PQR file with spaces between the fields and no chain letter, atoms N, CA, C, O and H, PARSE charges and radii, in Angstrom:
ATOM       1  N    UNK     1     139.510 -156.641   60.341 -0.4000 1.5000
ATOM       2  CA   UNK     1     140.730 -156.905   59.306 -0.0000 2.0000
ATOM       3  C    UNK     1     142.038 -157.358   60.157  0.5500 1.7000
ATOM       4  O    UNK     1     143.141 -156.811   60.151 -0.5500 1.4000
ATOM       5  N    UNK     2     141.552 -158.708   61.024 -0.4000 1.5000
ATOM       6  CA   UNK     2     142.467 -159.291   61.695 -0.0000 2.0000
ATOM       7  C    UNK     2     143.392 -160.206   60.613  0.5500 1.7000
ATOM       8  O    UNK     2     143.047 -160.727   59.552 -0.5500 1.4000
ATOM       9  H    UNK     2     140.656 -159.152   61.029  0.4000 1.0000
ATOM      10  N    UNK     3     144.490 -160.198   61.186 -0.4000 1.5000
ATOM      11  CA   UNK     3     145.565 -160.975   60.212 -0.0000 2.0000
ATOM      12  C    UNK     3     146.124 -159.958   59.081  0.5500 1.7000
ATOM      13  O    UNK     3     147.319 -160.122   58.837 -0.5500 1.4000
ATOM      14  H    UNK     3     144.771 -159.774   62.047  0.4000 1.0000
ATOM      15  N    UNK     4     145.632 -159.188   58.528 -0.4000 1.5000
ATOM      16  CA   UNK     4     146.254 -158.022   57.716 -0.0000 2.0000
ATOM      17  C    UNK     4     147.336 -157.557   58.334  0.5500 1.7000
ATOM      18  O    UNK     4     147.448 -157.733   59.547 -0.5500 1.4000
ATOM      19  H    UNK     4     144.661 -159.054   58.726  0.4000 1.0000
ATOM      20  N    UNK     5     148.203 -156.964   57.690 -0.4000 1.5000
ATOM      21  CA   UNK     5     149.386 -156.352   58.222 -0.0000 2.0000
ATOM      22  C    UNK     5     148.967 -155.050   58.546  0.5500 1.7000
ATOM      23  O    UNK     5     147.971 -154.716   57.905 -0.5500 1.4000
ATOM      24  H    UNK     5     148.112 -156.821   56.705  0.4000 1.0000
ATOM      25  N    UNK     6     149.398 -154.196   59.336 -0.4000 1.5000
ATOM      26  CA   UNK     6     149.118 -153.322   59.795 -0.0000 2.0000
ATOM      27  C    UNK     6     149.346 -151.762   58.913  0.5500 1.7000
ATOM      28  O    UNK     6     148.787 -150.680   59.094 -0.5500 1.4000
ATOM      29  H    UNK     6     150.207 -154.467   59.857  0.4000 1.0000
ATOM      30  N    UNK     7     150.340 -152.148   57.969 -0.4000 1.5000
ATOM      31  CA   UNK     7     150.784 -151.240   56.772 -0.0000 2.0000
ATOM      32  C    UNK     7     149.553 -150.987   55.918  0.5500 1.7000
ATOM      33  O    UNK     7     149.029 -149.920   55.598 -0.5500 1.4000
ATOM      34  H    UNK     7     150.794 -153.027   57.822  0.4000 1.0000
ATOM      35  N    UNK     8     149.210 -152.305   55.615 -0.4000 1.5000
ATOM      36  CA   UNK     8     148.080 -152.445   54.470 -0.0000 2.0000
ATOM      37  C    UNK     8     146.649 -151.904   55.286  0.5500 1.7000
ATOM      38  O    UNK     8     145.873 -151.220   54.619 -0.5500 1.4000
ATOM      39  H    UNK     8     149.635 -153.172   55.875  0.4000 1.0000
ATOM      40  N    UNK     9     146.356 -152.160   56.496 -0.4000 1.5000
ATOM      41  CA   UNK     9     145.268 -151.500   57.234 -0.0000 2.0000
ATOM      42  C    UNK     9     144.986 -149.907   57.269  0.5500 1.7000
ATOM      43  O    UNK     9     143.938 -149.261   57.251 -0.5500 1.4000
ATOM      44  H    UNK     9     146.987 -152.715   57.037  0.4000 1.0000
ATOM      45  N    UNK    10     146.375 -149.533   57.326 -0.4000 1.5000
ATOM      46  CA   UNK    10     146.637 -147.970   57.256 -0.0000 2.0000
ATOM      47  C    UNK    10     146.336 -147.554   56.069  0.5500 1.7000
ATOM      48  O    UNK    10     145.415 -146.743   56.167 -0.5500 1.4000
ATOM      49  H    UNK    10     147.226 -150.058   57.340  0.4000 1.0000
ATOM      50  N    UNK    11     146.680 -147.718   54.920 -0.4000 1.5000
ATOM      51  CA   UNK    11     146.816 -147.647   53.538 -0.0000 2.0000
ATOM      52  C    UNK    11     145.132 -147.417   53.196  0.5500 1.7000
ATOM      53  O    UNK    11     144.417 -146.456   52.912 -0.5500 1.4000
ATOM      54  H    UNK    11     147.429 -148.377   54.841  0.4000 1.0000
ATOM      55  N    UNK    12     144.956 -148.872   53.398 -0.4000 1.5000
ATOM      56  CA   UNK    12     143.199 -148.877   53.326 -0.0000 2.0000
ATOM      57  C    UNK    12     142.596 -147.554   54.098  0.5500 1.7000
ATOM      58  O    UNK    12     141.976 -146.774   53.376 -0.5500 1.4000
ATOM      59  H    UNK    12     145.536 -149.653   53.629  0.4000 1.0000
ATOM      60  N    UNK    13     142.677 -147.330   55.040 -0.4000 1.5000
ATOM      61  CA   UNK    13     141.989 -146.396   55.722 -0.0000 2.0000
ATOM      62  C    UNK    13     142.469 -145.008   54.817  0.5500 1.7000
ATOM      63  O    UNK    13     141.555 -144.419   54.240 -0.5500 1.4000
ATOM      64  H    UNK    13     143.181 -147.963   55.627  0.4000 1.0000
ATOM      65  N    UNK    14     143.430 -144.632   54.716 -0.4000 1.5000
ATOM      66  CA   UNK    14     143.883 -143.686   53.810 -0.0000 2.0000
ATOM      67  C    UNK    14     142.878 -143.533   52.808  0.5500 1.7000
ATOM      68  O    UNK    14     142.347 -142.440   52.613 -0.5500 1.4000
ATOM      69  H    UNK    14     144.173 -145.110   55.185  0.4000 1.0000
ATOM      70  N    UNK    15     142.542 -144.706   52.068 -0.4000 1.5000
ATOM      71  CA   UNK    15     141.643 -144.450   50.568 -0.0000 2.0000
ATOM      72  C    UNK    15     140.340 -144.463   51.271  0.5500 1.7000
ATOM      73  O    UNK    15     139.587 -143.951   50.444 -0.5500 1.4000
ATOM      74  H    UNK    15     142.974 -145.594   52.227  0.4000 1.0000
ATOM      75  N    UNK    16     139.702 -144.726   52.222 -0.4000 1.5000
ATOM      76  CA   UNK    16     138.630 -144.713   52.813 -0.0000 2.0000
ATOM      77  C    UNK    16     138.441 -143.327   53.235  0.5500 1.7000
ATOM      78  O    UNK    16     137.344 -142.822   52.997 -0.5500 1.4000
ATOM      79  H    UNK    16     140.314 -145.142   52.895  0.4000 1.0000
ATOM      80  N    UNK    17     139.353 -142.617   53.835 -0.4000 1.5000
ATOM      81  CA   UNK    17     139.386 -141.027   53.825 -0.0000 2.0000
ATOM      82  C    UNK    17     139.325 -140.445   52.677  0.5500 1.7000
ATOM      83  O    UNK    17     138.385 -139.724   52.340 -0.5500 1.4000
ATOM      84  H    UNK    17     140.245 -143.027   54.029  0.4000 1.0000
ATOM      85  N    UNK    18     140.257 -140.686   52.018 -0.4000 1.5000
ATOM      86  CA   UNK    18     139.848 -140.167   50.319 -0.0000 2.0000
ATOM      87  C    UNK    18     138.307 -140.052   49.982  0.5500 1.7000
ATOM      88  O    UNK    18     137.865 -138.925   49.758 -0.5500 1.4000
ATOM      89  H    UNK    18     141.020 -141.271   52.292  0.4000 1.0000
ATOM      90  N    UNK    19     137.706 -140.827   49.946 -0.4000 1.5000
ATOM      91  CA   UNK    19     136.209 -141.354   49.416 -0.0000 2.0000
ATOM      92  C    UNK    19     135.583 -140.622   50.539  0.5500 1.7000
ATOM      93  O    UNK    19     134.978 -139.671   50.042 -0.5500 1.4000
ATOM      94  H    UNK    19     138.065 -141.742   50.129  0.4000 1.0000
ATOM      95  N    UNK    20     135.484 -140.627   51.496 -0.4000 1.5000
ATOM      96  CA   UNK    20     134.737 -140.147   52.491 -0.0000 2.0000
ATOM      97  C    UNK    20     135.276 -140.017   53.833  0.5500 1.7000
ATOM      98  O    UNK    20     135.201 -140.980   54.596 -0.5500 1.4000
ATOM      99  H    UNK    20     135.976 -141.399   51.899  0.4000 1.0000
ATOM     100  N    UNK    21     135.954 -138.639   54.296 -0.4000 1.5000
ATOM     101  CA   UNK    21     136.813 -138.391   55.484 -0.0000 2.0000
ATOM     102  C    UNK    21     136.352 -138.923   56.586  0.5500 1.7000
ATOM     103  O    UNK    21     137.107 -139.443   57.409 -0.5500 1.4000
ATOM     104  H    UNK    21     136.015 -137.857   53.675  0.4000 1.0000
ATOM     105  N    UNK    22     134.740 -138.841   56.773 -0.4000 1.5000
ATOM     106  CA   UNK    22     133.902 -139.292   58.240 -0.0000 2.0000
ATOM     107  C    UNK    22     134.530 -140.769   58.438  0.5500 1.7000
ATOM     108  O    UNK    22     135.180 -141.267   59.358 -0.5500 1.4000
ATOM     109  H    UNK    22     134.127 -138.419   56.105  0.4000 1.0000
ATOM     110  N    UNK    23     133.968 -141.374   56.927 -0.4000 1.5000
ATOM     111  CA   UNK    23     133.946 -143.055   57.361 -0.0000 2.0000
ATOM     112  C    UNK    23     135.571 -143.282   57.529  0.5500 1.7000
ATOM     113  O    UNK    23     135.979 -144.241   58.185 -0.5500 1.4000
ATOM     114  H    UNK    23     133.440 -140.970   56.180  0.4000 1.0000
ATOM     115  N    UNK    24     136.350 -142.481   56.990 -0.4000 1.5000
ATOM     116  CA   UNK    24     137.503 -142.782   57.187 -0.0000 2.0000
ATOM     117  C    UNK    24     138.076 -142.718   58.745  0.5500 1.7000
ATOM     118  O    UNK    24     138.900 -143.554   59.114 -0.5500 1.4000
ATOM     119  H    UNK    24     136.018 -141.703   56.458  0.4000 1.0000
ATOM     120  N    UNK    25     137.686 -141.873   59.471 -0.4000 1.5000
ATOM     121  CA   UNK    25     137.410 -141.549   60.543 -0.0000 2.0000
ATOM     122  C    UNK    25     137.253 -142.323   61.325  0.5500 1.7000
ATOM     123  O    UNK    25     138.181 -142.551   62.101 -0.5500 1.4000
ATOM     124  H    UNK    25     137.017 -141.194   59.171  0.4000 1.0000
ATOM     125  N    UNK    26     135.951 -143.079   61.445 -0.4000 1.5000
ATOM     126  CA   UNK    26     135.106 -143.815   61.867 -0.0000 2.0000
ATOM     127  C    UNK    26     135.645 -145.319   61.912  0.5500 1.7000
ATOM     128  O    UNK    26     135.608 -145.960   62.962 -0.5500 1.4000
ATOM     129  H    UNK    26     135.198 -142.894   60.815  0.4000 1.0000
ATOM     130  N    UNK    27     136.145 -145.848   60.731 -0.4000 1.5000
ATOM     131  CA   UNK    27     137.311 -146.819   60.662 -0.0000 2.0000
ATOM     132  C    UNK    27     138.281 -146.628   61.921  0.5500 1.7000
ATOM     133  O    UNK    27     138.308 -147.146   63.037 -0.5500 1.4000
ATOM     134  H    UNK    27     136.175 -145.328   59.878  0.4000 1.0000
ATOM     135  N    UNK    28     138.915 -145.852   61.396 -0.4000 1.5000
ATOM     136  CA   UNK    28     140.343 -145.614   62.202 -0.0000 2.0000
ATOM     137  C    UNK    28     139.726 -145.868   63.991  0.5500 1.7000
ATOM     138  O    UNK    28     140.140 -146.608   64.883 -0.5500 1.4000
ATOM     139  H    UNK    28     138.893 -145.432   60.489  0.4000 1.0000
ATOM     140  N    UNK    29     138.733 -145.004   63.948 -0.4000 1.5000
ATOM     141  CA   UNK    29     138.627 -145.068   65.521 -0.0000 2.0000
ATOM     142  C    UNK    29     138.094 -146.559   66.198  0.5500 1.7000
ATOM     143  O    UNK    29     138.432 -147.009   67.293 -0.5500 1.4000
ATOM     144  H    UNK    29     138.396 -144.403   63.223  0.4000 1.0000
ATOM     145  N    UNK    30     137.141 -147.191   65.189 -0.4000 1.5000
ATOM     146  CA   UNK    30     136.781 -148.251   65.377 -0.0000 2.0000
ATOM     147  C    UNK    30     137.870 -149.523   65.529  0.5500 1.7000
ATOM     148  O    UNK    30     137.552 -150.612   66.008 -0.5500 1.4000
ATOM     149  H    UNK    30     136.867 -146.826   64.300  0.4000 1.0000
ATOM     150  N    UNK    31     139.260 -149.175   65.015 -0.4000 1.5000
ATOM     151  CA   UNK    31     140.179 -150.226   64.963 -0.0000 2.0000
ATOM     152  C    UNK    31     141.107 -149.791   65.870  0.5500 1.7000
ATOM     153  O    UNK    31     142.248 -150.253   65.912 -0.5500 1.4000
ATOM     154  H    UNK    31     139.517 -148.290   64.626  0.4000 1.0000
ATOM     155  N    UNK    32     140.706 -148.949   66.585 -0.4000 1.5000
ATOM     156  CA   UNK    32     141.635 -148.113   67.752 -0.0000 2.0000
ATOM     157  C    UNK    32     143.135 -147.693   67.262  0.5500 1.7000
ATOM     158  O    UNK    32     144.177 -147.874   67.892 -0.5500 1.4000
ATOM     159  H    UNK    32     139.780 -148.573   66.551  0.4000 1.0000
ATOM     160  N    UNK    33     142.988 -147.117   66.042 -0.4000 1.5000
ATOM     161  CA   UNK    33     144.348 -146.574   65.469 -0.0000 2.0000
ATOM     162  C    UNK    33     144.604 -145.210   66.033  0.5500 1.7000
ATOM     163  O    UNK    33     143.807 -144.742   66.846 -0.5500 1.4000
ATOM     164  H    UNK    33     142.142 -146.971   65.530  0.4000 1.0000
ATOM     165  N    UNK    34     145.423 -144.696   65.741 -0.4000 1.5000
ATOM     166  CA   UNK    34     145.750 -143.055   65.855 -0.0000 2.0000
ATOM     167  C    UNK    34     146.552 -142.688   64.558  0.5500 1.7000
ATOM     168  O    UNK    34     146.930 -141.531   64.372 -0.5500 1.4000
ATOM     169  H    UNK    34     146.070 -145.077   65.081  0.4000 1.0000
């Protein structure tokens, strides 16, 4: 997600987590976000 503003990345991760909490957490860890 290079070049995408962090705010948008975080919102997308929220959507991932709603659909599948484990997937959302995995994406967050992969992108090194807290």
